[in-house]
MDTraj code that builds the backbone (N, CA, C; nanometers):
import mdtraj as md
import numpy as np

residues = "MET ASP LYS ASP ALA ALA PRO ILE THR LEU ASP LYS LEU PRO LEU LYS SER GLY GLY ALA ILE VAL GLY VAL ASP TRP ASP LYS LEU SER GLU ARG ASP ALA ARG ARG LEU ARG GLU LEU GLY VAL ASP GLU GLY VAL PRO VAL GLU LYS LEU HIS LYS GLY PRO PHE GLY VAL ASP PRO ILE ALA CYS ARG ILE GLY ARG MET THR VAL ALA LEU ARG THR ALA GLN ALA ALA ALA ILE ALA VAL GLY PRO LEU LYS ASN ARG".split()
xyz = np.array([
    [0.6109, 0.9733, 0.5668],
    [0.5497, 1.0617, 0.4695],
    [0.5198, 1.1938, 0.5384],
    [0.5519, 1.3033, 0.4739],
    [0.5275, 1.4378, 0.5257],
    [0.3776, 1.4598, 0.5464],
    [0.3407, 1.5225, 0.6580],
    [0.1984, 1.5404, 0.6882],
    [0.1255, 1.6283, 0.5875],
    [0.1975, 1.7084, 0.5093],
    [0.1353, 1.7939, 0.4083],
    [0.1455, 1.7343, 0.2676],
    [0.1995, 1.6137, 0.2566],
    [0.2202, 1.5520, 0.1253],
    [0.0874, 1.5083, 0.0633],
    [0.0819, 1.5188, -0.0681],
    [-0.0355, 1.4707, -0.1420],
    [-0.0297, 1.3183, -0.1482],
    [-0.1439, 1.2518, -0.1514],
    [-0.1443, 1.1057, -0.1606],
    [-0.0739, 1.0559, -0.2867],
    [-0.0047, 0.9442, -0.2730],
    [0.0585, 0.8771, -0.3866],
    [0.0251, 0.7289, -0.3760],
    [0.0447, 0.6568, -0.4847],
    [0.0157, 0.5139, -0.4799],
    [0.1300, 0.4395, -0.4115],
    [0.0967, 0.3276, -0.3532],
    [0.1930, 0.2493, -0.2760],
    [0.3126, 0.2063, -0.3595],
    [0.2931, 0.1790, -0.4877],
    [0.4057, 0.1391, -0.5725],
    [0.5070, 0.2513, -0.5905],
    [0.4632, 0.3775, -0.5777],
    [0.5521, 0.4935, -0.5948],
    [0.6106, 0.5438, -0.4620],
    [0.5605, 0.4929, -0.3508],
    [0.6076, 0.5335, -0.2192],
    [0.7537, 0.4934, -0.2026],
    [0.8387, 0.5826, -0.1534],
    [0.9797, 0.5460, -0.1327],
    [0.9930, 0.4335, -0.0295],
    [1.0990, 0.3541, -0.0443],
    [1.1256, 0.2475, 0.0518],
    [1.1452, 0.3043, 0.1912],
    [1.1078, 0.2274, 0.2894],
    [1.1224, 0.2605, 0.4313],
    [1.0396, 0.3812, 0.4726],
    [0.9385, 0.4141, 0.3949],
    [0.8489, 0.5220, 0.4355],
    [0.7071, 0.4684, 0.4360],
    [0.6212, 0.5405, 0.5023],
    [0.4859, 0.4916, 0.5155],
    [0.3866, 0.6032, 0.5361],
    [0.2673, 0.5628, 0.5633],
    [0.1579, 0.6555, 0.5853],
    [0.0340, 0.5754, 0.6165],
    [-0.0790, 0.6241, 0.5707],
    [-0.2058, 0.5550, 0.5908],
    [-0.2748, 0.5394, 0.4558],
    [-0.3465, 0.4327, 0.4412],
    [-0.4224, 0.4105, 0.3184],
    [-0.5356, 0.5128, 0.3144],
    [-0.5427, 0.5892, 0.2061],
    [-0.6487, 0.6896, 0.1915],
    [-0.7539, 0.6465, 0.0899],
    [-0.7255, 0.5409, 0.0161],
    [-0.8230, 0.4909, -0.0792],
    [-0.7675, 0.3730, -0.1570],
    [-0.8573, 0.2923, -0.2087],
    [-0.8204, 0.1788, -0.2928],
    [-0.9088, 0.1832, -0.4172],
    [-0.8467, 0.1778, -0.5342],
    [-0.9211, 0.1730, -0.6599],
    [-0.9525, 0.0266, -0.6900],
    [-1.0617, -0.0218, -0.6318],
    [-1.0985, -0.1628, -0.6436],
    [-1.1217, -0.2035, -0.7888],
    [-1.1594, -0.1092, -0.8750],
    [-1.1846, -0.1403, -1.0160],
    [-1.0576, -0.1767, -1.0921],
    [-0.9418, -0.1350, -1.0423],
    [-0.8144, -0.1685, -1.1066],
    [-0.7707, -0.3116, -1.0772],
    [-0.8366, -0.3757, -0.9811],
    [-0.7952, -0.5078, -0.9361],
    [-0.8897, -0.6155, -0.9881],
    [-0.8350, -0.7342, -1.0066],
    [-0.9215, -0.8471, -1.0397],
    [-1.0070, -0.8779, -0.9171],
    [-1.1154, -0.9487, -0.9382],
    [-1.2033, -0.9851, -0.8265],
    [-1.1265, -1.0648, -0.7208],
    [-1.0410, -1.1543, -0.7661],
    [-0.9606, -1.2375, -0.6748],
    [-0.8642, -1.1513, -0.5927],
    [-0.7932, -1.0597, -0.6594],
    [-0.6992, -0.9729, -0.5888],
    [-0.7708, -0.8811, -0.4901],
    [-0.8848, -0.8269, -0.5318],
    [-0.9611, -0.7389, -0.4435],
    [-1.0070, -0.8145, -0.3190],
    [-1.0546, -0.9358, -0.3380],
    [-1.0986, -1.0174, -0.2239],
    [-0.9815, -1.0454, -0.1295],
    [-0.8654, -1.0799, -0.1853],
    [-0.7471, -1.1087, -0.1030],
    [-0.7061, -0.9860, -0.0222],
    [-0.7026, -0.8690, -0.0864],
    [-0.6625, -0.7484, -0.0150],
    [-0.7618, -0.7128, 0.0954],
    [-0.8896, -0.7307, 0.0685],
    [-0.9895, -0.7055, 0.1739],
    [-0.9697, -0.8014, 0.2907],
    [-0.9414, -0.9276, 0.2609],
    [-0.9176, -1.0267, 0.3663],
    [-0.7932, -0.9944, 0.4480],
    [-0.6951, -0.9292, 0.3852],
    [-0.5735, -0.8892, 0.4560],
    [-0.5929, -0.7614, 0.5375],
    [-0.7093, -0.6993, 0.5250],
    [-0.7372, -0.5803, 0.6045],
    [-0.7032, -0.4495, 0.5366],
    [-0.6852, -0.4514, 0.4048],
    [-0.6571, -0.3279, 0.3322],
    [-0.7847, -0.2444, 0.3304],
    [-0.7776, -0.1280, 0.3931],
    [-0.8937, -0.0399, 0.4024],
    [-0.8444, 0.1002, 0.4369],
    [-0.9274, 0.1991, 0.4146],
    [-0.8899, 0.3375, 0.4461],
    [-0.8550, 0.3515, 0.5934],
    [-0.7486, 0.4290, 0.6192],
    [-0.7066, 0.4574, 0.7555],
    [-0.6047, 0.3605, 0.8124],
    [-0.5826, 0.2479, 0.7457],
    [-0.4879, 0.1479, 0.7959],
    [-0.3448, 0.1950, 0.7677],
    [-0.2560, 0.1885, 0.8683],
    [-0.1165, 0.2266, 0.8444],
    [-0.0480, 0.1296, 0.7480],
    [0.0400, 0.1839, 0.6659],
    [0.1121, 0.1025, 0.5679],
    [0.2543, 0.1561, 0.5556],
    [0.3486, 0.0643, 0.5351],
    [0.4891, 0.1020, 0.5171],
    [0.5491, 0.0135, 0.4085],
    [0.6207, 0.0750, 0.3149],
    [0.6867, -0.0005, 0.2076],
    [0.8246, -0.0415, 0.2585],
    [0.8479, -0.1712, 0.2672],
    [0.9701, -0.2230, 0.3280],
    [1.0785, -0.2625, 0.2296],
    [1.0396, -0.3258, 0.1173],
    [1.1394, -0.3844, 0.0285],
    [1.0795, -0.4064, -0.1100],
    [1.1642, -0.3951, -0.2119],
    [1.1228, -0.4297, -0.3493],
    [1.2037, -0.5494, -0.3941],
    [1.1466, -0.6255, -0.4846],
    [1.2118, -0.7452, -0.5365],
    [1.3362, -0.7123, -0.6176],
    [1.4022, -0.8159, -0.6671],
    [1.5231, -0.7951, -0.7462],
    [1.4945, -0.7070, -0.8680],
    [1.5893, -0.6258, -0.9014],
    [1.5795, -0.5340, -1.0151],
    [1.4689, -0.4309, -0.9973],
    [1.4231, -0.4105, -0.8734],
    [1.3213, -0.3100, -0.8448],
    [1.1829, -0.3455, -0.8953],
    [1.1583, -0.4739, -0.9150],
    [1.0287, -0.5186, -0.9657],
    [0.9592, -0.6003, -0.8567],
    [0.8594, -0.6795, -0.8959],
    [0.7825, -0.7602, -0.8005],
    [0.8709, -0.8562, -0.7230],
    [0.8302, -0.8922, -0.6037],
    [0.7193, -0.8375, -0.5257],
    [0.7628, -0.7167, -0.4448],
    [0.6651, -0.6475, -0.3905],
    [0.6895, -0.5374, -0.2986],
    [0.6461, -0.5862, -0.1607],
    [0.7359, -0.5813, -0.0637],
    [0.7016, -0.6198, 0.0731],
    [0.6533, -0.4952, 0.1468],
    [0.5384, -0.5083, 0.2103],
    [0.4776, -0.3956, 0.2817],
    [0.4281, -0.4416, 0.4177],
    [0.4320, -0.3515, 0.5113],
    [0.3656, -0.3757, 0.6386],
    [0.2306, -0.3064, 0.6297],
    [0.1255, -0.3832, 0.6409],
    [-0.0105, -0.3297, 0.6376],
    [-0.0719, -0.3615, 0.7730],
    [-0.0964, -0.2581, 0.8502],
    [-0.1379, -0.2811, 0.9880],
    [-0.0243, -0.3489, 1.0611],
    [-0.0484, -0.4680, 1.1144],
    [0.0557, -0.5418, 1.1873],
    [0.1143, -0.6565, 1.1065],
    [0.0679, -0.6756, 0.9822],
    [0.1157, -0.7864, 0.8992],
    [0.2159, -0.7379, 0.7955],
    [0.3076, -0.8263, 0.7593],
    [0.3960, -0.8010, 0.6464],
    [0.3473, -0.8888, 0.5321],
    [0.3199, -0.8258, 0.4178],
    [0.2660, -0.8980, 0.3023],
    [0.3449, -0.8620, 0.1771],
    [0.3389, -0.9503, 0.0794],
    [0.4002, -0.9261, -0.0512],
    [0.2903, -0.8930, -0.1506],
    [0.3100, -0.7843, -0.2239],
    [0.2136, -0.7408, -0.3247],
    [0.2819, -0.7303, -0.4600],
    [0.2054, -0.7492, -0.5647],
    [0.2551, -0.7191, -0.6987],
    [0.2472, -0.5684, -0.7196],
    [0.3283, -0.5171, -0.8096],
    [0.3283, -0.3742, -0.8389],
    [0.1901, -0.3276, -0.8823],
    [0.1205, -0.4069, -0.9622],
    [-0.0141, -0.3689, -1.0090],
    [-0.1111, -0.3563, -0.8922],
    [-0.0984, -0.4420, -0.7926],
    [-0.1843, -0.4323, -0.6746],
    [-0.1506, -0.3072, -0.5941],
    [-0.0214, -0.2822, -0.5757],
    [0.0224, -0.1650, -0.4998],
    [-0.0187, -0.0353, -0.5693],
    [-0.0270, -0.0376, -0.7025],
    [-0.0655, 0.0820, -0.7781],
    [-0.2115, 0.1201, -0.7561],
    [-0.2911, 0.0287, -0.7029],
    [-0.4321, 0.0577, -0.6768],
    [-0.4554, 0.1132, -0.5367],
    [-0.3500, 0.1197, -0.4552],
    [-0.3622, 0.1636, -0.3157],
    [-0.3018, 0.3023, -0.3002],
    [-0.3841, 0.4004, -0.2642],
    [-0.3375, 0.5379, -0.2428],
    [-0.2981, 0.5547, -0.0968],
    [-0.1829, 0.6179, -0.0758],
    [-0.1286, 0.6375, 0.0589],
    [-0.1112, 0.7870, 0.0848],
    [-0.1543, 0.8299, 0.2015],
    [-0.1379, 0.9677, 0.2447],
    [-0.0716, 0.9700, 0.3807],
    [-0.0549, 1.0876, 0.4369],
    [0.0091, 1.0974, 0.5685],
    [-0.0765, 1.0328, 0.6782],
    [-0.0082, 0.9802, 0.7795],
    [-0.0786, 0.9246, 0.8951],
    [-0.1442, 1.0362, 0.9719],
    [-0.2648, 1.0140, 1.0149],
    [-0.3345, 1.1124, 1.0959],
    [-0.3098, 1.0796, 1.2424],
    [-0.3017, 1.1826, 1.3246],
    [-0.2860, 1.1599, 1.4675],
    [-0.4148, 1.1007, 1.5225],
    [-0.4016, 0.9961, 1.6020],
    [-0.5203, 0.9314, 1.6580],
    [-0.5412, 0.9729, 1.7995],
])
top = md.Topology()
chain = top.add_chain()
for i, resn in enumerate(residues, 1):
    res = top.add_residue(resn, chain, resSeq=i)
    for name in ("N", "CA", "C"):
        top.add_atom(name, md.element.get_by_symbol(name[0]), res)
traj = md.Trajectory(xyz[None], top)
């Protein structure tokens, strides 16, 4: 992701590109989904990369979040805003 790019949601992020999580709209998620994402380490500042989309460009979306590869539904990915990685 370009360092000057505006944040976009993970579901709209092009394949094989990434950035850092800049926010999560927890209200868009069910309580169960929100709990699962928190347990997986989804939080602001965590690096994320969109790796693969399911057949026909629909669910699931495979993402690398931190050091883990996880499968998300499009609705879950739509609640995660991604911006450029900051230099650490």
